[in-house]
C-alpha positions in Angstrom: 147.4 0.9 35.1 149.0 2.7 31.8 150.7 5.9 30.9 150.8 7.8 27.8 153.8 10.2 27.0 154.6 11.6 23.6 151.9 9.4 21.8 153.4 6.3 22.9 152.1 3.4 25.2 153.6 2.5 28.4 153.9 -1.3 30.2 151.9 -0.8 33.6 150.1 -2.8 36.2 151.5 -6.7 35.6 147.2 -8.1 35.9 146.6 -6.0 32.2 146.0 -8.9 30.3 143.5 -9.9 33.1 141.4 -7.1 32.7 140.9 -7.9 29.5 139.9 -10.8 29.8 137.0 -9.8 31.4 135.5 -8.0 28.6 132.0 -7.5 29.0 130.6 -10.3 26.5 126.8 -9.6 25.6 124.2 -7.1 24.4 122.8 -7.4 27.6 123.0 -4.8 30.5 127.2 -3.6 30.3 129.5 -1.8 32.5 132.4 -0.2 30.9 136.2 -1.2 33.2 137.4 0.6 35.2 140.6 1.5 34.1 143.1 4.1 35.5 143.8 6.9 33.4 145.6 10.5 32.9 143.9 13.4 34.5 143.1 14.4 31.1 140.8 11.3 30.4 137.4 11.3 31.3 136.0 7.9 33.7 132.9 7.0 32.4 130.7 4.6 34.5 128.7 4.5 30.9 129.2 5.4 28.2 127.0 6.6 25.2 126.4 2.5 24.3 126.1 1.0 27.4 123.1 0.0 29.2 122.8 0.8 33.2 120.6 -1.8 34.7 117.1 -0.7 34.7 116.5 0.2 38.3 119.4 2.5 38.0 118.4 3.8 34.3 115.2 4.9 36.1 116.8 7.0 38.8 119.6 8.4 36.3 116.7 9.1 33.9 114.6 10.7 36.3 117.8 12.8 37.1 117.9 14.4 33.7 114.3 15.2 34.1 114.8 17.2 37.4 117.8 19.1 35.3 115.9 19.9 32.7 112.4 21.2 34.4 113.6 24.5 35.6 114.3 25.8 32.6 111.1 24.7 30.8 108.5 24.7 33.7 109.3 28.9 32.9 108.5 29.2 29.3 105.2 28.2 29.7 104.3 30.7 32.4 106.1 33.1 30.1 104.1 32.5 27.0 100.6 32.1 29.2 101.4 36.4 29.9 102.1 37.0 26.4 98.7 35.4 25.1 96.7 37.2 28.1 96.0 34.1 29.4 95.2 36.6 33.0 94.0 34.0 35.8 93.3 31.1 33.5 94.9 28.6 35.7 93.4 26.0 33.9 94.8 27.0 30.7 98.4 27.6 32.4 98.6 23.8 33.5 97.7 22.6 30.3 100.6 24.8 28.6 102.9 23.2 31.4 101.7 19.8 30.3 102.4 20.3 26.8 105.5 21.3 26.5 106.8 18.8 28.4 104.8 16.4 27.0 106.4 17.4 23.5 110.0 17.7 25.0 109.5 13.9 25.7 108.4 13.0 22.2 111.2 14.9 20.5 114.0 13.6 23.1 113.1 9.7 22.0 112.9 11.0 18.3 116.7 12.5 18.7 118.0 9.5 20.9 116.5 7.0 18.4 116.7 8.0 15.1 118.4 11.6 15.1 121.3 12.7 16.5 121.5 9.3 18.4 123.0 11.1 21.4 122.0 11.4 25.1 120.8 14.9 23.9 117.6 16.4 26.2 115.4 18.4 24.3 113.2 21.0 25.5 111.5 24.2 24.8 113.9 26.8 23.4 114.0 30.7 24.5 114.9 31.8 21.0 111.3 31.5 19.9 110.5 34.4 22.5 111.7 37.3 20.5 109.5 37.0 17.3 106.2 35.5 19.6 107.0 39.0 21.5 107.2 40.9 18.5 103.9 38.9 16.8 101.9 39.6 20.0 102.9 43.3 20.3 101.2 43.7 17.0 97.8 46.1 17.7 95.6 43.0 16.5 96.5 40.6 19.1 97.6 43.1 22.1 96.3 42.3 25.2 93.5 44.5 26.6 94.5 47.3 28.9 94.8 46.5 32.6 93.4 49.4 35.0 95.9 50.3 37.7 95.1 49.3 40.8 94.7 52.2 43.4 97.7 51.7 46.6 95.5 50.9 49.6 95.1 53.0 52.6 96.5 51.4 55.8 94.7 52.6 59.1 96.1 51.1 61.9 95.3 47.4 61.7 92.3 48.1 58.7 93.0 48.0 55.6 91.1 50.4 53.2 89.8 50.6 49.6 86.9 52.8 48.2 85.8 53.4 51.7 85.6 49.7 52.5 88.0 48.4 55.4 88.5 45.4 56.6 90.6 44.3 60.1 93.3 42.1 59.5 96.4 41.0 61.6 99.3 40.9 59.5 103.1 40.1 60.7 105.4 42.9 60.3 107.9 43.2 57.7 110.2 45.1 56.2 108.5 47.8 54.0 110.7 45.9 50.8 109.0 42.5 51.5 105.4 43.5 51.8 105.1 44.3 47.9 103.6 47.0 45.6 100.6 48.3 44.5 99.9 45.1 42.7 98.5 43.9 46.0 95.5 46.0 45.7 92.2 44.7 44.5 91.5 45.2 40.8 88.7 47.4 40.0 86.0 45.3 37.4 86.5 45.9 34.2 85.3 44.9 30.4 86.6 41.8 30.1 87.6 39.9 27.2 86.4 36.2 25.7 88.1 33.9 28.2 89.4 32.1 25.0 90.4 34.7 22.9 94.1 33.9 24.2 93.6 30.6 22.2 93.2 32.7 18.7 96.6 34.4 19.8 97.8 30.7 20.4 97.0 29.5 16.8 98.7 32.2 15.3 101.9 31.1 17.1 101.6 27.7 16.3 101.0 28.4 12.6 104.0 30.2 12.5 106.0 27.3 14.5 105.1 24.8 12.1 105.9 26.5 8.6 109.1 27.9 10.5 110.0 24.2 11.3 109.6 22.9 7.8 112.6 25.1 6.6 115.1 23.4 9.6 113.7 20.2 8.4 114.9 21.0 5.2 117.7 22.4 6.0 119.0 19.0 8.3 117.8 17.0 5.3 120.0 18.9 2.6 122.8 19.5 4.7 122.6 23.4 4.2 123.9 23.9 7.4 127.0 23.1 6.3 127.5 25.5 3.5 125.9 28.4 5.2 128.4 28.2 8.5 131.4 29.3 6.0 129.6 32.8 6.1 128.1 32.9 9.4 130.8 33.3 12.0 130.8 34.5 15.6 130.1 37.8 14.5 127.0 37.2 13.5 126.3 34.7 16.7 127.0 36.2 19.3 124.5 39.2 18.8 121.9 36.9 17.8 121.8 34.8 20.6 123.2 37.7 23.1 120.1 40.0 22.0 117.6 36.9 23.1 118.7 37.5 26.7 118.9 41.4 26.8 115.5 41.4 25.0 113.4 39.8 28.1 115.1 42.1 30.5 111.9 44.1 30.5 109.7 40.6 30.8 112.0 39.3 34.3 111.8 42.9 35.5 108.0 43.0 35.6 107.3 39.2 37.2 110.0 40.0 39.8 108.6 44.1 40.8 105.3 41.8 41.9 107.8 41.4 44.9 110.8 42.2 44.9 111.5 40.6 48.2 110.9 37.2 47.1 112.7 37.6 44.0 115.6 38.9 45.2 115.7 35.7 47.9 115.6 33.6 44.7 118.2 34.8 43.1 120.3 34.9 46.1 119.7 31.1 46.3 119.9 30.1 42.8 123.7 32.1 43.0 124.5 30.3 46.7 123.8 27.1 44.7 125.0 27.2 41.4 128.3 28.9 42.5 129.2 28.7 46.2 128.0 25.4 46.9 128.5 23.6 43.5 131.2 21.4 45.0 129.3 20.5 47.7 128.7 16.9 48.3 126.0 15.3 50.1 125.9 11.5 51.2 123.0 9.3 48.9 122.2 5.7 48.6 123.7 4.3 45.7 124.1 0.8 43.9 126.4 -0.4 41.7 127.4 -4.2 40.7 130.9 -4.0 42.5 130.1 -2.2 45.5 126.4 -3.2 46.1 124.2 -0.9 47.9 126.1 2.2 49.6 126.4 5.5 49.9 128.1 7.8 47.1 128.7 11.8 47.8 127.1 13.6 44.7 127.2 17.6 44.1 123.5 18.1 44.5 123.4 21.9 44.3 125.5 22.1 40.8 122.7 19.3 39.6 119.3 21.2 40.7 120.4 24.8 41.6 116.8 25.9 40.3 114.8 23.1 41.7 116.3 24.2 44.9 116.3 27.5 45.1 112.2 27.0 43.8 111.2 25.1 46.4 112.9 27.0 49.2 111.4 30.5 47.4 108.0 28.7 47.6 108.3 27.4 51.3 109.1 31.0 52.2 105.8 32.3 50.4 104.0 29.6 52.0 105.0 30.7 55.3 104.3 34.2 54.6 100.9 33.5 53.4 99.8 31.8 56.5 101.3 34.8 58.6 98.9 36.9 56.8 102.2 39.0 55.5 100.8 39.5 52.1 96.9 41.4 50.9 94.4 39.3 49.4 94.9 38.2 46.2 98.8 39.2 46.1 101.0 37.9 43.6 103.3 35.9 46.6 100.5 34.3 48.0 100.5 30.3 47.4 97.0 30.3 48.1 95.9 32.6 45.6 95.2 29.4 42.7 94.7 27.1 45.4 91.0 25.7 43.5 93.6 25.5 40.6 94.4 21.5 42.0 90.8 21.0 42.9 89.7 21.9 39.4 92.3 20.2 37.2 91.8 16.6 36.0 93.6 13.8 37.1 94.9 12.9 33.6 94.7 14.7 30.7 96.7 13.6 27.4 97.7 16.7 25.5 96.9 16.5 21.2 98.1 17.9 18.4 95.7 20.8 17.3 94.0 21.1 20.9 93.4 24.9 21.0 91.9 24.7 17.3 93.7 24.7 13.3 96.6 27.0 13.7 96.4 30.4 11.4 99.4 31.3 9.3 100.4 34.7 8.7 103.6 35.5 6.3 104.7 38.1 9.0 104.9 35.6 11.8 106.7 33.0 10.0 110.0 35.3 8.6 109.7 36.1 12.2 110.0 33.0 13.6 112.9 31.8 11.0 115.7 34.0 13.0 114.8 31.6 16.2 115.0 28.7 14.0 118.4 29.9 12.8 119.5 30.6 16.3 118.6 27.4 17.2 120.3 25.6 14.8 124.0 27.2 15.8 123.2 26.6 19.7 122.3 22.8 18.6 125.5 22.0 16.6 127.8 22.9 19.5 125.9 20.8 21.9 126.2 17.7 19.8 130.0 18.7 19.7 129.9 19.3 23.7 127.9 16.0 24.2 129.8 13.7 21.9 132.7 14.6 23.8 131.4 13.4 27.2 129.4 10.9 26.8 132.0 8.6 25.5 131.0 9.0 21.8 133.4 9.5 18.7 133.4 12.6 17.2 130.0 13.1 15.7 129.8 12.9 11.7 128.2 15.2 9.4 125.3 12.8 8.9 124.4 12.4 12.3 124.8 16.3 12.5 122.5 16.7 9.6 119.6 13.9 10.9 119.9 15.9 14.3 118.9 19.0 12.6 115.9 17.6 10.9 115.1 15.6 13.9 115.0 18.9 16.2 113.1 20.7 12.8 110.2 18.1 13.8 110.3 18.1 17.3 109.6 21.6 16.5 106.7 21.0 13.7 104.9 18.9 17.0 105.5 21.8 19.2 103.6 24.1 17.0 101.2 21.2 16.1 100.3 20.8 19.6 100.1 24.3 20.6 103.2 24.6 23.3 103.8 28.0 22.3 107.5 27.5 21.5 110.0 25.4 19.4 112.5 22.5 21.3 116.3 22.7 21.2 118.7 20.8 23.0 119.7 21.7 26.7 123.1 22.2 27.6 122.6 21.8 31.1 122.0 18.1 30.7 125.0 17.9 28.9 126.8 19.5 32.0 125.0 16.4 34.0 126.3 13.8 31.7 130.0 15.4 32.5 128.7 15.3 36.6 127.9 12.2 36.7 129.7 10.1 34.6 126.9 8.6 33.2 127.1 9.1 29.2 124.0 6.3 28.2 121.9 6.6 25.6 119.2 4.2 27.5 119.0 7.1 30.4 117.9 10.1 28.6 115.3 7.6 26.3 113.7 6.6 30.1 114.1 10.0 31.0 111.8 10.9 27.5 109.2 8.6 29.4 109.6 10.5 32.6 108.1 13.5 30.6 105.6 12.2 28.9 103.8 10.0 31.5 103.9 13.0 34.3 102.7 15.1 31.5 99.7 13.4 31.1 98.6 14.1 35.1 96.7 17.4 34.8 97.6 17.7 38.8 101.2 18.5 37.5 100.9 20.7 35.4 98.4 22.8 38.1 100.6 22.3 41.1 103.2 24.5 38.7 101.2 26.7 37.7 100.2 27.8 41.1 104.4 28.8 41.4 104.2 32.7 42.7 105.0 35.4 40.2 107.9 36.8 41.7 109.8 33.7 42.0 109.4 32.9 38.4 110.7 36.6 38.1 114.0 35.9 40.1 114.5 32.9 38.0 113.9 34.7 34.9 116.7 37.0 35.8 119.3 34.2 36.0 118.1 32.1 33.1 118.3 35.6 31.1 121.4 36.5 32.5 123.1 33.1 31.1 121.3 33.1 28.0 123.1 36.5 27.0 126.3 35.0 28.7 126.5 32.1 26.3 126.0 33.9 23.5 129.0 36.5 24.7 130.7 33.4 24.9 131.1 33.1 21.4 133.5 36.0 21.3 136.5 33.5 22.1 136.8 32.7 18.9 137.4 36.1 17.5 140.3 38.8 18.1 139.2 41.1 20.8 142.6 43.2 20.0 140.8 44.1 16.5 138.9 47.3 16.1 136.7 45.9 13.8 135.1 43.1 15.7 135.1 45.7 18.8 133.0 48.3 16.4 130.8 44.9 14.9 130.0 43.8 18.1 129.0 46.5 19.8 126.8 48.3 17.2 125.0 45.6 16.0 124.0 44.4 20.2 123.2 48.3 20.3 121.5 48.5 17.3 119.3 45.5 18.1 117.9 46.9 21.4 117.4 50.7 19.9 115.4 50.1 17.0 113.0 47.0 18.2 112.3 49.9 21.2 111.9 52.8 18.9 109.3 50.6 16.5 107.4 49.3 19.7 106.1 52.5 20.8 106.1 54.1 17.3 104.2 51.2 15.0 101.9 53.8 13.1 105.3 55.3 11.4 105.4 52.2 9.4 102.8 52.3 6.8 103.4 51.0 3.2 99.5 51.4 2.0 100.3 47.1 2.2 98.9 45.4 5.5 101.1 42.5 5.3 103.7 44.2 4.0 103.9 46.5 7.3 103.2 43.7 9.4 106.4 41.7 8.3 108.6 45.0 8.5 106.4 45.5 12.4 107.5 42.1 13.2 111.2 42.0 11.9 112.1 45.2 13.2 111.2 44.2 16.4 112.6 41.3 16.8 116.2 42.3 18.1 117.7 39.5 17.4 116.8 39.4 13.4 117.8 43.2 14.0 121.5 42.6 15.8 122.1 39.6 13.4 121.4 40.9 10.2 123.5 44.0 10.9 126.2 42.0 12.2 126.3 39.2 9.7 126.1 42.4 6.9 129.5 44.2 9.0 131.0 41.0 9.0 131.4 40.0 5.4 131.8 43.5 4.2 134.3 45.1 6.2 137.7 43.8 5.4 139.2 41.3 7.9 141.0 38.2 7.2 139.6 34.8 8.6 142.0 34.5 11.5 140.3 38.1 12.6 136.9 37.1 12.1 137.3 33.9 14.3 136.2 31.8 11.0 139.7 30.2 11.0 139.2 28.8 14.6 135.6 27.4 14.1 136.8 26.0 10.5 140.1 23.9 12.3 137.6 22.6 15.3 134.8 21.5 12.6 137.6 19.8 10.7 139.2 18.2 13.1 136.2 16.6 14.7 135.2 15.1 11.5 138.1 14.2 10.1 138.4 12.0 13.5 135.1 10.9 13.3 136.0 9.6 9.8 138.8 7.5 11.6 137.0 6.1 14.1 135.5 2.5 13.6 132.8 3.7 16.4 131.5 6.3 14.1 130.2 3.6 12.2 127.7 2.0 14.6 127.3 4.7 17.5 125.4 7.0 15.1 123.8 4.5 12.7 119.5 4.6 13.1 118.4 1.3 14.1 117.4 -1.8 11.9 117.6 0.3 8.7 121.3 1.0 8.4 122.4 -2.2 7.1 119.6 -2.3 4.9 120.7 0.9 3.3 124.3 0.1 2.6 122.9 -2.2 -0.2 122.1 1.1 -2.3 124.8 3.2 -3.3 122.3 6.2 -4.1 122.5 6.5 -0.2 125.6 8.2 -0.4 124.2 11.4 -2.3 121.5 11.7 0.9 123.3 14.2 3.7 121.3 13.0 6.9 121.7 9.1 5.9 125.0 6.8 7.0 126.5 5.0 4.3 129.6 3.4 4.5 129.7 1.1 1.5 128.7 -2.2 0.7 131.7 -3.4 2.1 133.0 -1.5 5.2 136.3 -0.4 4.8 136.6 -1.3 8.7 135.4 -4.7 10.1 133.8 -4.3 13.4 135.4 -6.8 15.9 132.1 -7.4 17.0 130.2 -9.3 14.0 133.3 -11.5 14.0 133.5 -14.9 15.4 136.6 -16.4 14.7 139.8 -16.8 16.9 139.9 -16.0 21.0 140.8 -12.1 20.4 137.4 -11.9 17.8 136.1 -13.5 21.6 137.4 -11.2 23.6 136.3 -8.1 21.7 132.7 -9.5 21.2 130.4 -6.8 22.6 133.2 -4.6 23.0 132.2 -0.8 23.2 135.1 1.2 21.4 133.6 4.2 22.1 133.8 3.6 26.2 136.0 6.0 27.4 137.4 9.7 25.8 139.5 12.2 26.1 137.7 15.6 27.6 138.3 19.2 26.2 140.7 19.8 24.2 143.3 17.1 24.9 143.9 15.1 21.2 143.1 11.2 20.8 145.5 8.7 21.0 144.7 5.3 19.1 146.2 2.2 18.8 146.7 0.2 15.3 146.8 -3.6 15.5 148.3 -4.7 11.9 145.8 -6.4 9.8 143.1 -6.3 12.4 141.0 -3.2 13.7 141.5 0.6 14.5 141.0 1.3 18.3 140.3 4.8 19.3 140.7 5.7 23.4 143.5 5.3 25.3 141.5 2.5 27.5 140.9 0.8 24.2 144.1 1.5 22.5 145.6 0.1 26.0 143.6 -3.5 25.2 144.1 -3.6 21.9 147.9 -3.2 22.6 148.0 -6.0 25.4 145.7 -8.2 23.0 148.2 -8.0 20.6 151.2 -8.7 22.6 149.1 -11.6 24.1 148.8 -13.1 20.5 152.0 -12.9 19.6 153.8 -14.8 22.7 151.1 -17.4 22.2 152.4 -17.9 18.5 
């Protein structure tokens, strides 16, 4: 309709004024006007403050639920193994339901009173490394499991301890028949079936106390100060080592049946990389076109979900064909009784595993996970603001987001999910794909998480996912976590020998020291039991070792801010913050509902880092609160944050003299048209 060249607006279609006169005029369901824009602007169907119809919100909310499902469901299965749950399928299903229930609460809080962006919260991998370090202490180690002897094959007879059974099998290549874990397990001394709850209580206590630190950081705005010293060369080893330190866990799950695990990996790669641009026709409904067919990139949206379903189907077929021995980890009927034993309804509640216990060593280890989660989330906030049609995020919203994320982690610890919560980048990517950045949609998604989590059968179903499928998913996901950590190097000078040394040494030392300490725990003996536990947990937490080494070297070795990557980080943050301070919509999009107008009466609010304060009289008047002149009527109900630039392109602004600032290209075009129209009428 119009184009932007060198920051100037040029006239386009003659019906511009007609489009302006058809702007939405109420707080009911609204839709962003479809305005032609240059390629460097994102056309959003619904921006952050716009509300799709309820039925469409339900569908899109369920889509967000499915997007976060793959990354979330794998976590409780892994945590159950660390807690030595064993074959207790009911406990696994309850852990799955708990983490989804807490994720729903955390998402709802974040969208409504937290950062107020359409950002999904889910289980985080940042807590896994300190959890593993804690549970490797002699006190919490799982009881030893005897090795399964390999079965002896005699024709169609499978023999173990001179007992042979005649079984017809479907011939498969040897690599698909599994390893010796398919054989029966000799009887052993069994641990108390509820002993895993003691381990869970220790993890719960550590998460709760460490989460209080995150709440304090958000409430005081401390992260702004810390970010002056924490740069990419500190963040890179921390996040990278989260993924690298988990490689043996991924291998352990995948090795139960390498054929199935490889099949799962191939499917994820196929769907997420090779077929990501393939579209599928699906029914859709819009106000303008009614019920119609829309082509959606389903494989790009749900690669892990599709891969798990297809691999699960293969396991069902091979199980029915008798290709796996009894109790083989790839059999789908191994835990079939779980679906009958699980209750239909069960609401997770705080303290369901008992009263949490607290140890200093566990808490200090979890702090490393808290810091890693905060740093990841700040980057997600900026990305989500750009993609959802929101103005750049102001500092008070960032602080409030960190605070509420700490509350989410605290709730996760209290409920006993086994890990904390953090923002999910994959759901932010889904906003960019669907062009729907509405806050209401993610709120609906959070309701799906909570409602389905109280269905006991739901958790039981996914607790029966064969172990090698989970192993394949772990290999992909842990690899992506590692890659996200390495992506922070884009800000630093990789031609600098100083930087290369810090990167390589901090990552390698973060792998070497924990491995050695874990194998030689007896070496740490200070005659103080508590101090011994603290040292063991810290030195076996790879992200803590690598992060501290990287931080120390980065601040002590000579180097310019540009070389260290600090300058680019600061420029990006300052540019976005300055821009946010100039945006009219930043006053409204990130405000806390119902209480912000009341808070403006008290000047002391300006000193509280997580509360919005615009003064007793706003410098920029909101046109939605004006009720005079035709121009005000036209702007009534207008969402000025409807369409934003995507990526690194700047935001163009037009100012109507004596009236209101208009952000984004679409709003600027409308404001210019209204101003011209008013001049003609006058």
